[in-house]
C-alpha positions in Angstrom: 12.6 14.3 7.0 9.3 12.9 8.2 6.1 14.9 7.6 4.0 15.5 10.7 0.3 15.5 10.6 -0.7 18.2 13.2 -4.4 17.3 12.9 -3.5 14.0 14.5 -1.4 15.5 17.3 -3.8 18.2 18.5 -6.3 15.8 20.2 -3.3 14.2 21.9 -2.1 17.5 23.2 -5.5 18.4 24.5 -5.8 15.1 26.2 -2.4 15.6 27.9 -3.3 19.1 29.0 -6.6 17.8 30.5 -4.7 15.0 32.4 -2.3 17.6 33.8 -5.3 19.6 35.2 -4.5 22.6 32.9 -7.5 24.7 31.8 -8.0 24.8 28.0 -10.0 27.7 26.6 -11.6 27.4 23.2 -13.4 30.4 21.7 -14.7 29.7 18.2 -14.3 32.6 15.8 -11.5 34.3 17.8 -7.8 34.1 17.3 -5.7 32.7 20.1 -3.8 35.9 20.7 -7.1 37.8 21.1 -8.3 35.3 23.7 -4.9 35.4 25.5 -5.0 39.2 25.5 -8.5 39.3 27.0 -7.6 36.8 29.8 -4.3 38.6 30.6 -6.1 42.0 30.9 -8.7 40.4 33.2 -6.3 38.6 35.5 -3.0 40.5 35.4 -3.7 42.3 38.7 -4.6 39.1 40.5 -1.9 36.7 39.3 1.6 36.5 38.0 1.2 35.4 34.4 3.7 33.5 32.2 3.0 33.2 28.5 5.2 30.6 26.8 5.2 31.5 23.1 7.3 32.6 20.2 4.5 34.9 19.0 6.0 38.4 19.2 2.5 40.0 19.1 2.2 38.9 22.8 5.2 41.1 23.8 2.8 44.0 24.0 1.2 42.3 27.1 4.5 42.4 29.1 4.1 44.2 32.4 5.0 43.9 36.0 2.9 40.7 36.4 3.0 39.4 32.9 6.1 37.7 31.5 6.6 36.3 28.0 8.9 33.3 27.8 10.5 32.6 24.4 11.8 29.1 23.5 15.4 29.0 22.3 16.9 26.5 19.9 17.8 24.2 22.8 14.1 24.0 24.0 14.7 26.2 27.0 12.4 29.2 27.6 14.0 32.6 28.3 12.2 35.6 29.5 11.7 38.4 27.0 12.8 41.8 28.1 10.6 44.3 26.1 12.4 47.5 27.2 
């Protein structure tokens, strides 16, 4: 199996995100799930929010307007039902 150097891939992902017009938020010193939680709390009453992640810590954010989509083994995202 071929080893992948993620440090080489990250700049390419950021470049692709920028070209697609997707906002990238970087907050030095904060973990991603903390930044995501803060943004969700701020905007959950104004927008329908979809989080695409396999991080189960984000499930606590699920609400009427906040959906977590979990990738399956086929690369398809399925909505998490946290009931």
